[in-house]
VEXKOL-839994 format. One record per residue: x, y, z of N, C-alpha, C in turn; residue in three letters. Coordinates in steps of 0.001 Angstrom, whole numbers, padded with zeros to 6 digits, always signed. Layout:
# VEXKOL-839994
XYZXYZXYZALA...
# end
This chain:
# VEXKOL-839994
+000798-001176-000043+000041-000051-000052+000888+001084-000042UNK+000769+002178-000757+001288+003435-000780+000593+004670-000137UNK+001227+005529+000522+000675+006358+000990+000457+007358-000321UNK-000574+008308-000197-000889+009317-001303-001641+010453-000830UNK-001102+011732-000640-001640+012685-000204-002449+013354-001081UNK-003446+014042-000698-004597+014753-001550-004037+015475-002781UNK-004910+015124-003736-004456+015592-005163-003495+015007-005797UNK-002694+013647-005055-001478+013024-005955-002291+011785-006651UNK-001597+011643-008218-002179+010540-008732-002288+009396-008218UNK-003099+008342-008308-003358+007086-007704-002507+006171-008479UNK-001547+005498-008359-000771+004539-009232-002006+003528-009694UNK-002202+003409-011107-002999+002400-011371-002479+002230-012616UNK-003084+001353-013574-002718+000159-014516-001394+000973-015357UNK-001312+002027-015772-000218+002566-016515+000959+002556-015406UNK+000721+002833-014325+001977+002638-013308+002401+001267-013417UNK+001507+000569-013080+002073-001060-013428+002497-001464-014777UNK+001986-001166-015545+002407-001437-016668+003959-000949-017132UNK+004056+000289-016404+005333+000806-016801+006815+000381-015725UNK+006074-000172-014469+006862-000880-013703+007342-002225-014084UNK+006757-002825-014811+006703-003983-015257+007517-004214-016396UNK+007498-003117-017115+008379-002911-018407+009888-002537-017805UNK+010004-001570-017018+011321-001666-016375+012120-002753-015714UNK+011211-003770-015162+011749-004905-014262+012146-006020-015276UNK+011936-005770-016794+011931-006731-017749+013037-006058-018847UNK+013429-004632-018577+014166-004066-019538+015660-004393-019245UNK+016037-005481-018558+017630-005590-018480+018471-004671-017875UNK+018079-004155-017136+018708-002768-016748+020102-003221-015881UNK+021144-002642-016283+022415-003156-015810+022543-003024-014427UNK+022981-003615-013476+023555-003193-012010+024241-001785-011947UNK+023874-001102-010997+024399+000193-010996+024290+001249-011662UNK+022909+001231-012266+022807+002277-013230+021922+003318-012436UNK+022213+004475-012948+021508+005626-012746+020264+005884-013313UNK+019320+006075-012516+018075+005958-013034+017173+007502-012435UNK+016475+007892-013392+015616+009017-013127+013942+008657-013503UNK+013275+009011-012544+011574+008857-012451+011107+010100-012647UNK+010835+010759-013930+010071+011951-014334+008743+011966-014069UNK+008335+012999-013026+006818+012834-012763+006607+011591-011817UNK+007098+011610-010709+007189+010511-009998+005914+010208-009153UNK+005064+011277-009095+003756+010743-008241+004074+010513-006843UNK+003638+009398-006501+003847+008628-005111+005066+008038-004964UNK+006051+007872-005971+006914+007316-006127+007128+005911-006418UNK+005883+005317-007099+005626+003981-007244+006695+003355-007864UNK+007187+003947-009217+008197+003519-010278+009628+003800-009784UNK+009786+004703-008990+010955+005256-008445+011574+003927-006987UNK+010290+003254-006429+010563+002334-005832+010897+001240-006413UNK+010271+000875-007882+010876-000228-008424+011900+000080-008596UNK+012437+001062-009312+013877+001237-009679+014895+001080-008402UNK+014528+001658-007475+015307+001776-006148+015627+000198-005921UNK+014690-000910-006227+014915-002066-006066+015912-003150-006854UNK+016373-002382-007937+017055-003237-008999+018423-002927-008435UNK+019383-004032-008779+020674-004176-008129+021609-002944-008389UNK+022082-002430-007225+022850-001249-007232+022582-000044-007699UNK+021212+000476-007968+020645+001463-008669+020775+002629-007983UNK+021037+003719-008373+021137+005067-008002+020259+005977-008485UNK+018824+006111-007505+017509+006617-008195+017475+008051-007901UNK+017105+009047-008899+016347+010291-008470+015200+010387-009108UNK+014157+011033-008288+012914+011222-008725+012376+012681-008531UNK+011944+013346-009494+011378+014714-009795+009793+014687-009904UNK+009307+015990-009612+007821+016193-009738+007447+017603-009319UNK+006607+018149-009968+006507+019223-009731+005584+019905-008709UNK+004704+018830-008176+003924+018704-006962+004666+018560-005690UNK+004567+019444-004495+005151+019170-003288+004640+017773-002549UNK+003159+017918-002934+002367+016814-001894+002765+015558-002685UNK+003391+015416-004311+003738+014013-004473+004783+013874-004039UNK+005899+014755-004111+007450+014724-003219+007187+014136-001821UNK+006222+014465-001169+006275+014085+000080+005412+013057+000208UNK+004852+012537-000456+004152+011127-000476+005206+010027-001216UNK+005964+010372-001885+007386+009619-002670+008255+009320-001546UNK+008142+010329-000548+009433+010293+000624+008969+009536+001649UNK+007676+009489+001846+007264+008624+002708+007277+007252+002744UNK+006668+007117+001361+006724+005685+000426+007996+004775+000420UNK+009050+005819+000292+010593+005761+000020+010854+005322+001546UNK+010535+005985+002414+011264+005888+003597+010796+004411+004821UNK+009576+004341+004445+009077+003431+004927+009491+001928+004351UNK+010012+002025+002916+010754+000804+002617+012126+000751+002804UNK+012645+001650+003292+014064+001693+003833+014745+001910+002298UNK+013979+002506+001459+014944+002616-000158+015376+004449+000050UNK+016599+004559-000722+017364+005686-000871+016806+006336-002210UNK+016082+007466-002229+015655+007791-003560+016112+009312-003555UNK+016881+009905-004384+017036+011628-004105+015734+012286-004901UNK+014945+013261-003910+013957+013596-004855+014179+015132-004721UNK+013502+015408-005890+013779+016692-006638+012340+017577-006832UNK+012400+018791-006464+011213+019210-006657+011386+020348-007770UNK+010292+020302-008751+010290+021211-009932+010010+020545-011168UNK+010045+021173-012233+009592+020913-013666+010751+020112-013900UNK+010283+018734-014667+011807+018030-015093+012450+018399-016283UNK+011623+019678-017161+012302+020429-017849+013393+021090-017752UNK+013679+021522-016506+014993+022147-015614+015582+021823-014826UNK+014620+020921-013840+015167+020407-012708+016438+019668-012674UNK+016439+018906-013964+017592+017665-013893+018572+018013-015039UNK+018544+019357-015640+019597+019563-017038+020938+019507-016470UNK+021568+019127-017312+023113+019179-017044+023467+017838-016681UNK+022631+016983-016196+022697+015550-015527+022160+014532-016685UNK+023175+013413-016689+023220+012101-017138+022763+010899-016618UNK+021719+010122-017113+021224+009131-016308+021441+007915-017293UNK+021558+006621-016851+021492+005310-017835+020079+005200-017960UNK+019129+005432-017446+017360+004921-017584+016807+006491-017419UNK+015847+006653-017815+014854+007799-017864+013506+006706-017998UNK+012580+007095-016658+011323+006120-016951+010238+007412-016460UNK+009240+007440-016853+008257+008345-016723+006898+008111-016912UNK+006019+008264-016161+004720+008070-016409+004239+009698-016609UNK+004023+010561-017768+004162+011693-017892+002411+011918-017586UNK+001969+013160-017716+000587+013515-017844+000126+013282-019328UNK-000830+012771-019655-000815+012485-021490-002571+012531-021684UNK-003405+013136-020737-004678+012983-021294-004945+014347-022079UNK-005818+014345-023219-005929+015380-023813-006936+016139-023187UNK-006905+017671-023341-007784+018454-022424-008208+019502-023163UNK-009642+020197-023069-009853+021614-023787-009879+022443-022481UNK-009284+022360-021581-009341+023390-020499-008687+024529-020977UNK-009128+025969-020570-008115+026932-020857-007150+027236-019843UNK-005583+027460-020353-004788+027800-019147-004053+026240-018890UNK-003124+026591-017975-002649+025331-017541-003405+024716-016521UNK-003296+023370-016183-003885+022583-015613-003542+022882-013888UNK-004618+022293-013099-004666+023163-011538-004778+021939-010847UNK-004082+022057-009450-004260+020881-008606-004338+019716-009294UNK-005210+018625-008733-004729+017036-009023-004734+016857-010683UNK-005481+017956-011237-005642+017715-013102-004055+017629-013317UNK-003111+018569-013109-001748+018398-012947-000815+017076-013255UNK-001469+016020-012536-000762+014727-012965-001704+013800-014276UNK-002715+014579-014964-003020+013744-015966-003350+014727-017492UNK-003793+016004-016980-004066+016860-018175-002574+017231-018712UNK-002812+017093-020346-001464+017635-020906-001786+018340-022214UNK-002660+019301-022081-002783+020062-023553-003963+019566-024415UNK-004271+020156-025268-005145+019673-026467-005103+018430-026953UNK-003895+018153-026919-003919+017033-028157-002763+015727-026962UNK-002886+016499-025530-002224+015382-024632-000678+015128-024647UNK-000276+016190-025255+001128+015680-025521+002399+016988-024686UNK+001764+017540-024139+002680+018866-023610+003862+018384-022624UNK+003827+017212-022176+004684+016638-021314+005610+015624-022198UNK+004968+014809-023138+005408+013813-024129+006315+014256-024926UNK+006010+015799-025532+006969+016181-026321+008271+016507-025931UNK+007795+017224-024530+009147+017763-023529+010266+016599-023466UNK+009507+015207-023100+010630+014304-022858+011189+013748-024257UNK+010427+013544-025375+011076+013247-026514+012339+014307-026687UNK+012033+015568-026811+013302+016522-027082+014831+016219-025871UNK+013961+016003-024652+014937+016056-023690+015903+014502-023450UNK+015152+013563-023945+015892+012448-023561+017207+012256-024170UNK+017374+012865-025533+018880+012585-026020+019929+013491-024854UNK+019243+014502-024575+020378+015310-023305+020595+014743-022310UNK+019412+013892-021698+019466+013289-020300+020474+011755-020405UNK+020317+011291-021425+020833+010018-021410+022095+009722-021311UNK+022595+008965-020789+024310+008546-020941+024479+007723-022113UNK+025717+007640-022710+026106+007109-023976+025294+005470-024385UNK+024873+004960-023127+024200+003450-023425+022855+003328-022841UNK+022269+004797-022406+021147+004900-022143+019821+004438-022462UNK+018865+004312-021869+017343+003765-022350+016359+004674-021908UNK+015234+004984-022515+013991+005494-021703+012936+004552-021859UNK+012148+004620-020897+010627+003832-020881+009692+004813-020513UNK+008551+005100-021296+007762+006132-021149+006290+005274-021556UNK+005469+005469-020625+003795+004997-020641+003001+006154-021189UNK+001998+006017-022106+001293+006894-022450-000046+006212-023417UNK-001246+007023-023406-002479+006198-024118-002129+006570-025727UNK-002967+005802-026391-003221+005613-027708-003456+006975-027787UNK-004216+007516-027340-005219+008924-027521-004385+010049-027707UNK-002972+009943-027280-001943+010795-027272-000982+011135-028327UNK-001313+009892-029657-000326+009714-030453+000781+009357-030269UNK+000786+007553-030281+002008+006937-029932+002968+006943-031402UNK+002706+006888-032763+003412+007194-033742+003961+008345-033514UNK+003421+009389-033039+004207+010603-033036+005101+010594-032374UNK+005107+009661-031008+006185+009639-030024+007260+009036-030776UNK+006848+007901-031375+007937+006964-031862+008892+007848-033000UNK+008100+008449-033756+008635+009435-034846+009601+010498-034251UNK+009312+011251-033302+009670+012255-032690+011408+011717-031775UNK+011174+010730-031282+012265+009930-030409+013401+009395-031938UNK+012599+008920-032811+013782+008535-033837+014273+009962-034553UNK+013437+010730-034901+014026+011779-035468+015244+012657-034539UNK+015088+012231-032925+016093+012914-032257+017351+011939-031961UNK+017819+010551-032903+018673+010110-032947+018612+009031-031990UNK+017381+008312-031463+017318+007144-030572+016679+006113-031514UNK+016904+004843-030941+015878+003801-031814+014641+003585-030649UNK+013524+003576-031081+012170+003559-030516+011321+002419-030860UNK+010699+001913-029780+009725+000676-030000+008765+000493-029094UNK+007539+000044-029441+006603-000091-028291+006880-001432-027707UNK+007054-001556-026443+007550-002891-025712+006307-003181-024622UNK+005433-002801-024430+004178-003450-023857+002937-002562-024030UNK+001668-003264-023974+000440-002707-024354-000534-003092-023451UNK-001284-002663-023238-002825-002986-022624-004099-002226-022542UNK-005163-002860-022665-006250-002137-023303-007147-002083-021491UNK-007378-001007-021415-008295-000461-020166-009724-000100-020270UNK-010595-000105-019436-011630+000880-019517-011452+002562-019558UNK-012195+003253-019791-012002+004723-019322-012222+004534-017944UNK-011249+005413-017204-011599+005766-016107-012616+007113-015505UNK-012773+007605-014593-013447+008693-014617-013400+009947-015271UNK-012252+010481-015688-011783+011630-016360-012025+011374-017847UNK-011620+010277-018309-012154+010125-019819-013305+010181-019832UNK-014245+009233-019143-015556+008945-019376-016325+010748-019418UNK-016048+011772-018695-016629+012747-018654-016137+013559-019602UNK-015205+012881-020721-014622+013986-021829-015082+012641-023019UNK-015927+011688-022935-016117+010922-023982-016579+011878-025111UNK-017590+012419-025005-017980+013585-026164-017269+014177-026515UNK-016365+014962-025787-015340+015853-026572-014251+014875-027212UNK-013816+013834-026824-012713+013048-027699-013225+012627-028948UNK-014595+012157-028908-014922+011765-030044-015342+012885-031205UNK-015688+014148-030586-016031+015234-031391-014389+015520-031994UNK-013740+015419-031530-012229+016157-032144-011506+014570-032599UNK-012331+013460-032934-011648+012477-033580-010863+011579-032882UNK-010694+011880-031607-009876+010696-030946-010030+009681-030678UNK-011728+009696-030496-012119+008221-030187-013523+007847-030937UNK-013932+006963-031319-015219+006570-031864-016370+006811-031099UNK-017293+006894-031702-018655+006687-030817-018755+005533-030041UNK-019242+005919-028827-019412+005028-027566-018182+004523-027218UNK-017058+004640-027938-015831+004140-027128-015681+004373-025895UNK-015393+003172-025028-015128+003360-023714-014486+002582-023473UNK-012983+002316-024227-011628+001930-023851-010442+002805-024081UNK-009129+002245-023714-008217+003078-024360-006967+002160-024260UNK-006103+001997-025264-004847+001453-025046-003598+002107-024366UNK-003249+001548-023211-002096+002036-022841-000788+001629-023538UNK+000372+001985-023803+001557+001438-024277+002817+001986-023505UNK+003763+001030-023543+005065+001712-023197+006063+001741-024086UNK+006631+002697-024056+007690+003040-025555+008872+003056-025109UNK+009940+002325-025341+011117+002256-025138+012226+002882-026138UNK+012974+003601-025514+014064+004370-026619+015304+003717-026215UNK+016246+003736-027303+017725+003518-026553+018704+004241-027711UNK+019718+004587-027021+020665+004952-027826+021210+003976-028866UNK+021641+004370-029991+021926+003464-031210+023391+003048-030698UNK+023641+001670-030706+025122+001186-030184+025988+001248-031711UNK+027075+001736-031532+028033+002106-032083+028925+000772-032564UNK
# end
């Protein structure tokens, strides 16, 4: 059981899918791992349990970081917790593994998301955080680094793959799961259909984990 402060994203199917992909990724012992948009720290905890791993986790929410701190502390795991936007908080550092469950839900709301919605709302196409991660990955990854990121098919999987490849990384989908719409998507079902992101009456989405690697020389 993970402690979760009010307004912090509750680990769900996407978190579990990403954590499982991380466990199956063949991460070398002693790797430096960054969990971007850590939330409760669920994926950072999975990373910290890998042999010899050194883990940092970043989130823009102080409540999320407090949750992550408690969850790591209760398990006796050491994780470096960083407050701020991942776009700036870890610039200049290198990691062997970058993992992220970023906000990826399309939203028609005016202005930036507030409160708990910061955990899922990601602009009109759901890509505000995804696009930034695609751009930053080559800068943040070590010479043999890899990235694992989970997103919804509603947010443009092919677009993510193409961006990562255009930035010099090998990219492929390594895990998939079809799940029912949660409360947020159910409330937006008509809006999503009107935008052509879902079919009439659609009540499921596909989650995917994308892996990107530095090409081996």
